VMD Tcl script that draws the C-alpha trace (Angstrom):
set ca {
  {-0.08 0.09 0.09}
  {1.17 3.49 -0.67}
  {2.47 5.75 2.08}
  {0.47 8.71 0.33}
  {-2.65 10.44 1.42}
  {-6.17 9.18 1.06}
  {-7.81 11.03 -1.69}
  {-11.50 11.84 -1.16}
  {-13.60 12.93 -4.06}
  {-17.04 14.37 -4.06}
  {-19.42 15.13 -7.04}
  {-20.98 18.66 -6.09}
  {-20.45 21.08 -3.39}
  {-22.69 20.20 -0.66}
  {-20.84 16.73 -0.33}
  {-17.56 18.48 -0.78}
  {-18.16 21.06 2.17}
  {-19.76 18.09 4.38}
  {-16.15 16.51 4.13}
  {-14.33 19.79 4.28}
  {-15.59 20.95 7.50}
  {-14.10 17.64 8.88}
  {-10.61 18.46 8.13}
  {-8.02 20.90 9.15}
  {-4.97 22.71 7.57}
  {-6.34 23.14 4.23}
  {-3.81 23.87 1.32}
  {-4.71 24.45 -2.10}
  {-2.95 21.91 -4.51}
  {-2.95 22.84 -8.35}
  {-2.80 20.14 -11.00}
  {-0.70 20.99 -13.90}
  {-4.15 20.90 -16.06}
  {-5.86 23.21 -13.74}
  {-7.82 20.84 -11.40}
  {-7.88 22.16 -7.78}
  {-7.32 19.90 -4.86}
  {-7.04 20.72 -1.16}
  {-4.50 18.89 1.09}
  {-5.80 18.59 4.53}
  {-5.32 16.91 7.99}
  {-7.84 15.21 10.16}
  {-8.01 17.17 13.40}
  {-8.06 13.84 15.46}
  {-4.92 12.02 14.12}
  {-3.28 14.21 11.72}
  {-3.91 11.95 8.85}
  {-3.35 13.21 5.33}
  {-6.39 13.74 3.18}
  {-6.60 15.19 -0.39}
  {-10.00 16.54 -1.30}
  {-11.41 17.18 -4.73}
  {-14.56 17.54 -6.64}
  {-15.28 15.82 -9.74}
  {-18.77 17.21 -11.02}
  {-21.67 14.96 -11.82}
  {-21.20 11.98 -13.95}
  {-19.22 8.60 -14.37}
  {-16.86 10.10 -16.97}
  {-15.83 13.35 -15.15}
  {-15.27 11.42 -12.24}
  {-13.04 8.97 -13.63}
  {-10.86 11.79 -15.35}
  {-10.55 13.46 -11.92}
  {-9.84 10.26 -10.01}
  {-7.15 9.38 -12.58}
  {-5.39 13.05 -12.08}
  {-5.81 12.47 -8.50}
  {-3.87 9.00 -8.43}
  {-1.39 10.33 -10.90}
  {-0.54 13.25 -8.77}
  {-0.75 12.10 -5.07}
  {-0.10 8.32 -5.36}
  {-2.73 7.85 -2.68}
  {-3.00 4.71 -0.54}
  {-6.79 4.68 -1.31}
  {-9.47 6.71 -3.43}
  {-12.59 7.38 -1.68}
  {-15.87 8.48 -3.37}
  {-18.14 10.28 -0.89}
  {-21.57 11.65 -1.33}
  {-25.40 10.87 -1.37}
  {-27.35 8.63 -3.38}
  {-30.70 7.01 -3.80}
  {-31.98 3.92 -2.14}
  {-33.41 1.33 -4.36}
  {-35.19 -0.65 -1.58}
  {-37.13 0.30 1.57}
  {-34.84 -1.60 3.72}
  {-32.16 1.09 3.52}
  {-33.49 4.11 5.74}
  {-32.82 7.58 4.83}
  {-29.62 8.98 6.41}
  {-28.20 5.57 6.46}
  {-24.72 4.85 4.68}
  {-23.93 2.40 2.12}
  {-20.50 1.03 1.72}
  {-20.00 -0.62 -2.00}
  {-18.86 -4.06 -2.04}
  {-19.13 -3.93 -5.71}
  {-20.17 -1.40 -8.46}
  {-22.25 -2.13 -11.57}
  {-21.85 0.02 -14.36}
  {-25.61 -0.81 -15.27}
  {-25.92 1.01 -18.72}
  {-24.03 -1.56 -20.73}
  {-26.18 -3.59 -23.05}
  {-26.71 -4.55 -26.48}
  {-30.00 -4.24 -28.55}
  {-31.22 -7.05 -30.29}
  {-34.58 -7.93 -32.14}
  {-35.36 -10.08 -29.16}
  {-34.92 -6.83 -26.99}
  {-32.16 -5.41 -25.02}
  {-29.71 -7.55 -23.51}
  {-27.81 -6.52 -20.27}
  {-23.97 -6.51 -20.69}
  {-22.89 -5.40 -17.09}
  {-19.65 -4.35 -16.07}
  {-18.58 -4.73 -12.36}
  {-15.57 -3.75 -10.08}
  {-15.46 -5.33 -6.62}
  {-13.83 -3.11 -3.72}
  {-10.58 -4.06 -2.21}
  {-10.96 -6.83 0.34}
  {-9.04 -4.86 3.10}
  {-11.07 -1.76 2.82}
  {-14.46 -3.67 3.08}
  {-12.96 -5.65 6.24}
  {-12.01 -2.30 7.70}
  {-15.19 -0.53 6.88}
  {-17.08 -3.58 8.27}
  {-15.07 -3.38 11.70}
  {-15.42 0.56 12.10}
  {-19.26 -0.14 11.25}
  {-19.49 -2.84 14.19}
  {-17.23 -0.69 16.51}
  {-19.34 2.52 16.02}
  {-18.52 5.85 17.44}
  {-18.06 7.56 13.93}
  {-21.35 9.09 13.62}
  {-22.44 12.56 14.94}
  {-25.13 12.74 17.61}
  {-28.43 12.48 15.63}
  {-31.27 15.16 15.92}
  {-33.29 14.85 19.01}
  {-35.65 11.86 18.46}
  {-33.98 10.42 15.32}
  {-32.26 7.06 14.98}
  {-28.57 6.97 14.57}
  {-27.47 6.02 11.06}
  {-26.58 2.28 10.10}
  {-24.12 1.18 7.66}
  {-24.98 -1.27 4.86}
  {-22.53 -3.11 2.64}
  {-23.68 -4.15 -0.85}
  {-23.81 -3.26 -4.52}
  {-24.31 0.12 -5.87}
  {-25.34 0.71 -9.37}
  {-23.82 3.74 -11.18}
  {-25.45 5.04 -14.51}
  {-25.64 8.30 -16.51}
  {-29.09 9.24 -15.45}
  {-30.81 10.78 -12.47}
  {-33.08 7.99 -11.32}
  {-36.29 9.43 -9.76}
  {-39.08 6.68 -10.46}
  {-40.07 3.16 -9.69}
  {-42.17 2.79 -12.78}
  {-39.77 3.91 -15.69}
  {-37.88 1.62 -18.00}
  {-34.79 2.48 -16.05}
  {-36.36 1.26 -12.77}
  {-37.66 -1.84 -14.42}
  {-34.23 -2.69 -15.95}
  {-32.60 -2.11 -12.80}
  {-35.06 -4.42 -10.80}
  {-34.58 -7.04 -13.57}
  {-30.84 -7.26 -13.98}
  {-29.29 -5.71 -10.71}
  {-31.83 -6.50 -7.77}
  {-29.03 -6.92 -5.58}
  {-27.95 -3.03 -5.76}
  {-28.75 -1.24 -2.56}
  {-28.34 2.31 -4.10}
  {-28.08 4.18 -7.17}
  {-26.04 7.10 -8.46}
  {-23.91 8.38 -11.19}
  {-19.93 8.43 -10.37}
  {-18.91 5.06 -8.73}
  {-18.26 3.31 -12.03}
  {-15.80 6.15 -13.20}
  {-13.99 6.03 -10.04}
  {-13.59 2.51 -9.69}
  {-12.50 2.00 -13.17}
  {-9.83 4.71 -12.61}
  {-8.86 2.86 -9.50}
  {-8.63 -0.47 -11.16}
  {-6.61 0.87 -14.18}
  {-4.02 2.36 -11.83}
  {-3.86 -0.05 -8.95}
  {-5.21 2.14 -6.44}
  {-7.85 0.52 -3.89}
  {-11.20 2.35 -4.02}
  {-14.08 2.83 -1.62}
  {-17.60 4.23 -2.29}
  {-19.38 5.57 0.66}
  {-22.78 7.08 0.07}
  {-25.35 8.39 2.37}
  {-29.04 7.76 1.32}
  {-30.79 11.18 0.74}
  {-33.77 9.82 -1.14}
  {-35.59 6.78 -2.54}
  {-35.28 7.29 -6.24}
  {-39.09 6.90 -6.56}
  {-40.40 10.26 -7.75}
  {-39.99 12.17 -4.37}
  {-36.47 13.48 -5.04}
  {-36.69 17.25 -5.15}
  {-39.32 17.50 -2.70}
  {-39.10 19.25 0.82}
  {-37.91 16.14 2.37}
  {-34.95 15.96 0.09}
  {-33.80 19.53 1.29}
  {-33.64 18.10 4.70}
  {-32.07 14.64 4.03}
  {-29.62 15.47 1.43}
  {-27.37 17.46 3.86}
  {-27.73 14.93 6.77}
  {-26.96 12.03 4.41}
  {-23.90 13.97 3.00}
  {-22.98 14.67 6.60}
  {-23.19 10.86 7.56}
  {-21.24 9.85 4.69}
  {-18.40 12.26 5.27}
  {-18.20 11.31 8.86}
  {-17.86 7.72 8.11}
  {-15.34 8.05 5.35}
  {-12.93 10.43 7.17}
  {-12.97 8.09 10.21}
  {-12.34 5.18 7.61}
  {-9.47 7.24 6.20}
  {-7.99 7.86 9.73}
  {-8.50 4.05 10.64}
  {-6.64 3.10 7.52}
  {-3.78 5.63 8.10}
  {-3.18 4.45 11.51}
  {-3.34 0.53 10.69}
  {-0.59 1.20 7.77}
  {1.64 3.10 10.32}
  {1.22 0.30 12.98}
  {2.12 -2.22 10.34}
  {5.25 -0.20 9.42}
  {6.30 0.10 13.04}
  {5.74 -3.79 13.54}
  {7.99 -4.59 10.34}
  {10.90 -2.11 11.89}
  {10.53 -3.71 15.11}
  {10.54 -7.17 13.52}
  {13.58 -6.32 11.46}
  {15.36 -5.30 14.61}
  {15.33 -8.40 16.28}
  {18.27 -10.25 14.80}
  {21.83 -9.88 16.21}
  {23.22 -7.77 13.38}
  {24.93 -4.66 14.51}
  {24.30 -1.60 12.07}
  {25.66 1.88 12.30}
  {23.62 4.59 11.18}
  {25.15 8.23 10.86}
  {23.80 11.52 9.94}
  {26.34 14.60 10.54}
  {27.06 14.49 14.03}
  {24.51 11.78 14.98}
  {25.75 8.28 15.09}
  {23.57 5.06 16.20}
  {24.90 1.60 16.85}
  {22.31 -0.78 17.33}
  {21.59 -4.75 18.13}
  {18.30 -5.80 19.16}
  {16.69 -2.68 19.76}
  {12.99 -3.23 20.75}
  {10.38 -1.05 22.06}
  {11.87 2.34 20.92}
  {11.28 4.45 17.59}
  {14.34 5.26 15.69}
  {14.41 7.84 13.06}
  {16.89 7.03 10.14}
  {18.49 10.21 8.80}
  {20.41 10.38 5.68}
  {23.01 13.10 5.25}
  {21.25 14.53 2.14}
  {18.65 17.04 2.53}
  {15.44 15.36 3.51}
  {13.06 18.49 3.41}
  {12.57 21.61 1.61}
  {11.50 24.67 3.43}
  {7.81 24.28 2.39}
  {7.92 20.68 3.39}
  {9.11 21.92 6.74}
  {6.33 24.25 7.04}
  {3.82 21.50 6.22}
  {5.26 19.42 8.78}
  {5.21 22.22 11.56}
  {1.47 22.61 10.54}
  {1.04 18.56 10.98}
  {2.91 18.76 14.28}
  {0.54 21.29 15.73}
  {-2.33 18.98 15.34}
  {-0.37 16.30 16.73}
  {0.50 18.37 19.82}
  {-3.29 19.45 20.11}
  {-4.03 15.65 20.07}
  {-1.48 14.70 22.93}
  {-2.93 17.58 24.95}
  {-6.50 16.26 24.49}
  {-5.44 12.71 25.46}
  {-3.81 14.00 28.53}
  {-0.28 13.36 27.42}
  {0.66 16.94 27.92}
  {-0.70 18.96 30.85}
  {-1.99 22.37 30.09}
  {1.14 24.46 31.13}
  {3.31 22.15 29.07}
  {0.91 22.47 26.05}
  {0.83 26.31 25.98}
  {4.60 26.40 26.35}
  {5.08 23.84 23.68}
  {2.62 25.85 21.42}
  {4.37 29.08 21.87}
  {7.65 27.66 20.69}
  {6.14 26.02 17.75}
  {4.56 29.39 16.91}
  {7.98 31.04 17.34}
  {9.80 28.33 14.96}
  {7.00 28.81 12.26}
  {7.62 32.58 12.45}
  {11.51 32.13 12.10}
  {10.77 29.78 9.29}
  {9.06 32.42 7.48}
  {11.89 35.21 7.84}
  {14.47 33.11 5.46}
  {16.15 29.59 5.04}
  {15.97 27.70 8.24}
  {19.81 27.02 8.12}
  {20.56 30.46 8.35}
  {17.91 31.50 11.05}
  {19.13 30.17 14.54}
  {15.77 31.17 15.93}
  {14.24 28.35 14.10}
  {16.33 25.48 15.39}
  {16.59 26.94 18.68}
  {12.95 27.10 19.19}
  {12.65 23.67 18.19}
  {15.37 22.54 20.57}
  {13.26 24.46 23.33}
  {10.13 22.64 22.03}
  {12.09 19.22 22.16}
  {12.47 19.68 25.72}
  {9.05 20.21 26.76}
  {7.74 17.20 24.58}
  {10.42 14.89 25.56}
  {8.03 12.59 27.54}
  {5.90 12.21 24.51}
  {7.95 9.65 22.31}
  {6.45 10.32 19.26}
  {6.30 14.15 19.58}
  {10.00 14.15 20.66}
  {10.92 11.88 17.69}
  {9.35 14.07 15.02}
  {11.08 17.23 16.77}
  {14.41 15.57 16.37}
  {13.75 14.69 12.59}
  {12.71 18.26 12.16}
  {15.99 19.59 13.54}
  {18.11 17.50 11.60}
  {16.19 18.29 8.46}
  {16.83 22.07 8.90}
  {20.54 21.62 9.61}
  {20.67 19.51 6.49}
  {19.51 22.23 4.37}
  {22.83 23.98 4.95}
}
mol new
graphics top color blue
foreach p $ca { graphics top sphere $p radius 0.5 }
foreach p [lrange $ca 0 end-1] q [lrange $ca 1 end] { graphics top cylinder $p $q radius 0.2 }
display resetview
């Protein structure tokens, strides 16, 4: 799996805003062909998420998804938004996670009638397993409005076509019932994103909140109530899923590093004035630093912004008391201000602020390790 961000795509602005308001540290990223993305962090864990909007339809969704995959090399692509329910068993506001996606418009016209030629893409096993676990453990959803039920998560097929489906009597509705009667929801982008992911080797997750029943009532007063709520529920589940996926990958990397360090081989690592000799090192976090520059100044700024979120999370978790947190935050702000005055290797205030910051967070292993890496990276720029 790639160590890149999770890319989250939506079709239109209401869906985009539902995801965006759950993210922090928004930074615009411009594709060379003019497509705009926002690179963000999740407030709870600092996980990287890239947010983009495709517009409606499978074809534009496929193009934007491929651009995102090529540009960001993500660990996964999520398509998040609203959809219509095909059966009454899926309640308004519930979330549907696709186990597979049908492109239901594939067909051939013959004298005997129209014959279905479906295309289907299955979701990655690891994603559906993680999503199912998140659904079982709960804790992902916002508190429902007073008197309302909490949203539930359903797993099954999603049908993706090229028309807005709003009838149970039309030819389209009869076609879907005849050939795709296991589909739980219907929408217009999942097939394009699924194909882009398949062709580029990127796992895809389709997460949809149910905003209507695709039965002729779409566009009614109730749609104005349920569409924002369904978009919010889908966004809540998707952002939590992105966090869980990132944390699971980080744990797997740490296990691999720990397991690799259980032999008797003695290794020497060096970077400038720092040297480490280790055999059978366990239970510790070791940052390996090359003598070549590891970060540019803009990258350092990004890392400081990410560190701010982690610092806030450590305080919320009780790892830092309020006094230490406020002092550490002040040193981080001083480092950020110093970084803006010029190149960090020529600005002693930047490194000094980081050294003071390290002293404040030294009892929190993850934070201390990251500060050491930032100091070394700044010195490596000289």
